[in-house]
N, C-alpha and C positions, 0 to 999 in steps of 0.2 A: 296774431299779435295780440298780447295782453292790453287790457284796457289801462291808460295812463291814470294816475290819482296823485294831485298835488295840492299844496296850500295857495288858496286864491288871495292875493293882496289886495289893497286898497285901490291901488292905481291900476289895476286889471293884470299886473304881472303875476307869476305864480311862482311857488318855490318848491323845490323837490326835498327840501328839508326845512326845519323850522327852528333855526339856530337864536340863540340869544349871545351877543358876540361882544367882548371888550377888546378895545383897540388902544394900546398905550401909543400916546402921540409922540412919545419920545423914549429912547432907552433908559433913562432914568425912571421911567413909570412902568417898566416891565413887571416888577416884583409885585405891584399890587396885583396885576392881572395873574401872575402865577400863582399867588397865595390864595386867591379867592378860587381858582380853578382846582386847586388841591383839594380845598375844602367842599366844594359843589362842582362837580365834574360835568354837570350840565353846561357849564360856562365854555364858550369857545372863544380863543385868544390868539393873537399871534406875538411872538417874542422876537425882537429884532434890535439892532445897533444904529438905528436911525433917529432922524427928527432934532437933532442938535449940531451946530457948527456945519450944516450943510449950506451951500450956497448954490445960486445960478440955477442951471437945469435939474440937478439933481433934487433941489429944494422943491421945486415946482413939480417935479416928478413925485416925490414922496407925497407931497400934499393930494395930487390927483389920484394917485393909487388909493391912499387911505381912505379919501372920500369915496370912492367907487366901492372897496371892500364893506364900507359901513352900509351903503345902500344895496348891498348884493341881494337878489331876489331871496336867495335861501336864508336869509336873516329875517326874523320877525322884528328884533329891536337891537339897536345898538346903543354901547356906552363908550366913548372916549375917556381915557384917563391922561390927565396931563401933569407935569410937574409944577409949571407956572412959568417956566422962563426959557422955553426952548424956542428954537429958531422956527419951528413948523406954526408957531402962534394958535395954540388950539382953540382958543375962544373964537377966532376969526374961522378957522377951518370948520368948525362946527357950525358957525352960524352959515357959512356959506353952504354947507352940505345941507343944511335943513331946508333951504330955498327949494331943493329937489327931494326933498324925503317925504314919503307917504308912511312913515311907520316911526315907532318912538325913538327917539335920538336924543341922547343926552350926554353931559359933561361932568366930570370930576376933577378939580384941581388939588394935587394934593398939598400944595402951600395954603391954599385957602382952606383946605378941610382940617388942618392942624396936624399933618403928617400922614406918614404911610399908613398906619393902623387906622386911624380915623376915617382915611379915603378907603381902605377896604371894608369898613363897615358899611359906608355911603354904596358902594358897588353890590355888596351884599344885600342890602335892604331893596335896592332898585332890582337886583336879580329874582328875589323871592317874589316880589311883586309881578315881574314879567313872565315867571313860570307859569303862573296861574293863568294869565291871558294867554300865552302861548299854548298852554294844553288844552284850552277850551276850542281851539281851532281843530276842525277836522278836514281831511282830504277830500277832495271834490274831482270828479271826472275831468280831466283837461285834454287837449289836444296837441300832438307833436309840434304843431306852430307856434305852441307856447314855451317851447324848450329850445334853448341855446347848448349845442353840444361843442365843445373843444375837442379837437383831434390832433394828436401829436404822436410822433415816432422817432425812434432813436435814429441818428445819423440818416442814412439814406434807405433805410429799411431793409439792408443788407439784398437790394436787388427786387424786393417786394412792392414795388411801387404800384403795380396792378391791384394789389389788395387795398392800398390806400384809396385809391381810386374807387373801387368796390365798396368799399364802407361810406366813404363821402356820399357816393350816389344812392346807396340805399337810406341813408338818413335825408338826403334830399328828397328823394322819392316818397318818404314819411311825411315831409312838410317840416322838418327841422331846420332850425337857423345853425348855420355852421361858421365857426372860426378856427382857424389853422395858423400856426407859424409860417414865417416865410419861406422856410426849407421845403413845405409843401404846397407852395403857391401854384405851381403847375398841375399837381392833381386836382386842386380844388378849381381851378380854372377849365379843367376838362368836364367839370359838373356844372359849374355855374360861370355864365359868360361875364357877368359884371359882378368882380370880386374886389371892391376897393381894398387899400393898405391903410392900417392904423399904426399909431405908435405902441410899443409896448404897454399891455395893461388899459388901452384903450377901447371902448366900444364902438358900435357903428348901426346906423339906422338900416343897413342892408341886411339882406338875408343871409348873406354868405361874405365873408372878408378876411383878409390876411392880416395877421398882426405879427410887428416886429418881434423877433423871439429874443431870449434872454442868452446869456452865456453859458448856461447849463439847463439840463432838464426841469430841475425844481424851479429856477427864475421863470422858464418858460410857462410852466403849470400854475404859477402864481400870477403871472401876466394874464393867462387865459380866464383865470378865476375872477381878476380885478375886471377884465374886459366883459364879464357877465356869463360866462358860462355856468350852466346849471350842473353839468357833470363834464369830466373830461375823460376821453378814450386815450389810452397811452397803450401804444404798440412798442414792446421793448424787446431788444436783442441782447440785452444784458440784465443781470439782477439788480433792481432798485429797492430801496426802502424809503420811500416818502410819499405822503398825500398831501392834503391841503385842508386847513380848518373847514372850509365852507363848501368846496365843489367836491362831491364823490369823485375819487380816480378808480376807472375801471382799467385794470392794467392786464392786457393778455400779451403773453409770449409769443414772438415769433421765431425762438430758437428752441429747437425740442431738447437739446443737450441742457441749457438752461433751466428750462421749465422743469425737468426731471430732478433737478439739484435743489431748486429753490421754488417748488410749487406753491408752497404756503404764502408768497408773496405775490402770487399771479392769481386772477380771476377766472383764467383760461387760457387756452393755448390755440393759435390761429395758424393753421398749416397752410389754407389756400381760399380762394373765394368761395368755397363752399361751406366754410365756416362762419360766413357774414351773417345769414339769418339766423345762426346760435347766439352771436353777438347781439344782434338787434333784440332778440327775446330778453337778453340779460339786462340791457339797458332798460328796457321797459319795466321790468322789476326793480332795478335801482331806483329808477326815476318814482316808482310809487312806494319806496322805502326801504327795499333790500339794500342790508349794509355791503359794501365791498371790503375786500381783504385789507385794504389800507385803512378803513373805518374801524374794523373790527379789532386793529391792533394799535388803535390811537393814533395812527401818524398824521399828526398835525402840523405840517411845515410850512414855512414861509421864507422866501428869500426876494430881496427887493433888488432889481438889477439896476447897477450904478452906471451913469453916464456921464459924470463930472467929477470933480475933486471933493474932497472932504477934508476940512482945515481944523 
């Protein structure tokens, strides 16, 4: 098994990537992030339709997930971008998030900056400074026990439940922390006796836990990222075209016909348990910096799981 190498953070966590992240606090602030990223592709961001006119449980979830993404271990520094009048109330969100932050975390308010272009200039200035800081960091040897792996599969894995259990067992034997969506709870509990349940996008102090899943695969991947997964293993029985901005998605096909037709979208093909060691080797390379197919194609996608009404 290859030696793992990652970025050591100030709070003891590690990052398998060293991203600079801009997070629009509201749909009205998307354009700032989009424009800056077009000029400076080093910037990671999410585009979404949330943060305004949300109420109740949905609003609380949006705040919680945005905070968790800003603090993700694969992020070196985060910048919230606010319009200035959204329901998320970005200034309070940033203040609350900073209480748990051990990394640069800042806010630009479009209305305070003097408009969209002025806000973009502030984000660009922030980004140029942080690029120099981030580039000064080097990867260091880390252990599997430092790594959280999200593992998800399509439907019931077309009868490949034993393969899922084998993958979880192999990762557990290496010492990795594990998080899986609820559909794979039984497989995880065959590996970890004590696997508590968390809300969508929520982390856990346990070495292994089950997360409430989203209504589709991308929502589930977004939730696993917010829950703190450094990378995500996706076992797919159909073609997919998504990744996440912060956590590399390692997608292996469990359907030979699908793999042969859409092989560019996959990182490998898993036939049976004999392929699991090969997957573990690839995961060690991805942790240490090798890009996945989704990363190479720039698949930076985001989908927030909605649990209540928007007005």
